[in-house]
Each structure stands twice: as structure tokens, then as C-alpha cells.
C-alpha positions as CSV (number, residue, x, y, z in Angstrom):
1,M,-101.4,-126.7,-104.4
2,E,-103.3,-128.0,-101.4
3,A,-104.9,-126.0,-98.7
4,T,-103.2,-126.0,-95.3
5,A,-103.8,-124.5,-91.9
6,T,-101.3,-121.8,-92.9
7,N,-103.8,-120.6,-95.5
8,I,-106.2,-119.4,-92.8
9,H,-105.6,-117.4,-89.6
10,A,-108.2,-116.7,-86.9
11,G,-108.2,-115.4,-83.4
12,R,-109.2,-112.5,-81.1
13,I,-108.7,-109.0,-82.5
14,D,-107.2,-107.8,-79.2
15,C,-104.3,-110.3,-79.6
16,L,-103.3,-108.9,-82.9
17,A,-101.0,-106.1,-81.6
18,A,-98.4,-108.7,-80.6
19,K,-98.7,-111.3,-83.3
20,G,-100.7,-112.6,-86.2
21,P,-101.1,-111.9,-89.9
22,L,-102.9,-108.6,-89.4
23,A,-100.2,-107.2,-87.1
24,A,-97.4,-108.5,-89.5
25,G,-99.0,-106.9,-92.6
26,Q,-99.3,-110.3,-94.3
27,L,-102.8,-109.7,-95.8
28,P,-102.5,-108.8,-99.5
29,G,-104.6,-111.3,-101.3
30,C,-106.5,-112.4,-98.2
31,W,-110.2,-112.1,-97.6
32,V,-111.0,-111.0,-94.1
33,I,-114.1,-111.5,-91.8
34,L,-114.2,-109.5,-88.6
35,H,-116.7,-109.7,-85.7
36,L,-116.6,-106.6,-83.6
37,E,-118.1,-107.4,-80.3
38,D,-117.8,-103.8,-79.1
39,S,-120.0,-102.5,-81.9
40,G,-122.2,-105.5,-82.7
41,Q,-121.0,-105.7,-86.3
42,L,-119.8,-108.4,-88.7
43,L,-117.5,-107.1,-91.4
44,F,-116.2,-108.5,-94.6
45,T,-113.3,-106.9,-96.5
46,S,-110.1,-107.6,-98.2
47,G,-106.7,-107.6,-96.6
48,Q,-105.6,-104.8,-98.8
49,S,-108.4,-102.6,-97.4
50,L,-107.2,-103.2,-93.9
51,L,-103.6,-102.6,-94.8
52,A,-104.6,-99.3,-96.5
53,G,-105.8,-98.1,-93.1
54,N,-109.5,-98.0,-94.1
55,W,-110.3,-99.9,-91.0
56,P,-108.6,-99.3,-87.7
57,L,-108.5,-102.3,-85.2
58,A,-106.5,-100.8,-82.3
59,G,-108.4,-101.1,-79.1
60,R,-111.3,-103.2,-80.7
61,Q,-112.7,-106.4,-79.2
62,G,-113.9,-109.4,-81.2
63,F,-112.6,-112.0,-83.7
64,Y,-110.9,-112.0,-87.0
65,C,-110.5,-114.6,-89.7
66,A,-108.2,-114.0,-92.7
67,F,-107.9,-116.6,-95.4
68,V,-106.3,-116.8,-98.9
69,P,-108.3,-118.1,-101.9
70,L,-106.2,-121.2,-101.9
71,F,-107.9,-122.2,-98.6
72,M,-111.1,-122.9,-100.5
73,P,-111.6,-125.4,-103.4
74,D,-111.1,-123.7,-106.7
75,K,-114.8,-123.6,-107.7
76,L,-115.8,-122.1,-104.3
77,A,-113.0,-119.6,-104.3
78,R,-114.1,-118.3,-107.7
79,R,-117.6,-117.9,-106.4
80,I,-116.5,-116.1,-103.2
81,E,-114.3,-113.6,-105.1
82,R,-117.4,-112.4,-107.0
83,L,-119.5,-111.9,-103.9
84,S,-120.3,-108.3,-103.1
85,I,-119.4,-108.8,-99.5
86,F,-115.7,-109.0,-100.4
87,T,-115.8,-106.6,-103.3
88,A,-117.5,-103.7,-101.5
89,K,-115.1,-100.8,-100.8
90,P,-113.8,-100.5,-98.2
91,K,-115.9,-103.0,-96.3
92,W,-119.3,-104.8,-96.1
93,V,-121.0,-104.3,-92.7
94,V,-123.8,-106.3,-91.2
95,E,-125.4,-104.9,-88.0
96,L,-126.1,-107.8,-85.6
97,S,-128.8,-108.3,-83.0
98,R,-127.9,-109.7,-79.6
99,E,-128.9,-113.2,-80.7
100,Q,-127.0,-113.0,-84.0
101,E,-124.0,-111.7,-82.2
102,A,-124.0,-114.8,-79.9
103,A,-124.3,-117.1,-83.0
104,V,-121.5,-115.4,-84.8
105,S,-119.2,-115.5,-81.7
106,R,-119.9,-119.2,-81.4
107,I,-118.9,-119.9,-85.0
108,F,-115.7,-117.9,-84.5
109,E,-114.9,-119.8,-81.2
110,L,-115.4,-123.1,-83.0
111,L,-113.1,-122.0,-85.9
112,V,-110.4,-120.8,-83.5
113,A,-110.5,-124.0,-81.5
114,E,-110.2,-126.1,-84.6
115,L,-106.9,-124.4,-85.6
116,T,-105.0,-126.3,-83.0
117,S,-107.1,-129.5,-83.2
118,G,-105.6,-132.8,-84.2
119,Y,-108.7,-133.8,-86.1
120,A,-107.8,-135.3,-89.5
121,H,-110.5,-133.3,-91.4
122,K,-110.1,-130.0,-89.6
123,L,-109.6,-128.0,-92.8
124,D,-112.9,-129.2,-94.2
125,L,-114.6,-128.3,-90.9
126,M,-112.9,-124.9,-90.9
127,R,-114.0,-124.2,-94.5
128,N,-117.6,-125.0,-93.4
129,Y,-117.4,-122.5,-90.5
130,V,-116.0,-119.8,-92.9
131,V,-118.7,-120.5,-95.5
132,Q,-121.4,-120.4,-92.7
133,M,-120.2,-116.9,-91.8
134,I,-120.2,-115.8,-95.4
135,H,-123.8,-117.0,-95.8
136,F,-124.7,-115.4,-92.5
137,G,-123.4,-112.1,-93.8
138,L,-125.3,-112.4,-97.1
139,K,-128.5,-113.5,-95.5
140,N,-128.5,-110.7,-92.9
141,A,-127.3,-107.8,-95.2
142,G,-130.6,-106.1,-95.2
143,G,-131.6,-107.2,-98.7
144,R,-128.4,-106.2,-100.5
145,A,-126.2,-108.9,-102.0
């Protein structure tokens, strides 16, 4: 099966109350990346962890990205599923400096903008943004990986 734009969802956390996969409970099997602007954190978790209530989002400010393994090429998806950032229970947290926070926000902004783009290769570009965030989290995890 081919990856499509429906295999990834991204946007502002504060917009989730009304719509989106997090609000609708459509996260089992998803990997989730959250950027909490109000606490300067980048979090990696599974959709199941969020649905289990391990991580409250009400009233938070920032961005989210939820994607299914199908969004990534098979080989990359198999590598991602073994990464500690997505297997840590209930979540993997990276504390961000002001400069890092600006960089992460920019990646999320580019990802969200690409969702509605007409660019023929937007899925490839969006995959690159997601992988960039994953590597950002691994690199800045304070030596743990």
C-alpha cells in the first residue's frame, strides 16, 4: 500500500479540541511527535500512550504530528519502530533551548504548510521533515538513545 497524506496529520495542539486525529481518538498504531511551546519540550510517544491519558494536552500550546508506519518506506519504518524515542514509556522528552525551540517550530510550520500544498513530491518532503525531527530528538536527548 502506498503512503498518502491521510497517513500523517499535523497542526497546532490548540486546534485539537474541535478536530483532528488526537481529538477523534484515531491514534492506535500511530507514532506521535509533540512540540510544547509552553514548556519548551519536544516529546515522542505512541498514540496509544496519548489515548491512555498518560499525557494531557488540554490547554497546551504547540504543534503535533501523528503518522502511521505506512507513511514511511518499509525499511525506514522498521528502523523507526526500534528507536528508543518511540518505545520509551510513556514518552521521550527533550528539553529545548530557545534556539532549538525556534528551529523545531520552523520544521513543524513547514510540515503543516506542506499538508495543503499542491507540490507533486510533498509526501517525500514531509517524510524528510519528520525524519529531521526524529534525528533532532535523538541528537539532543542528553546522551541517551
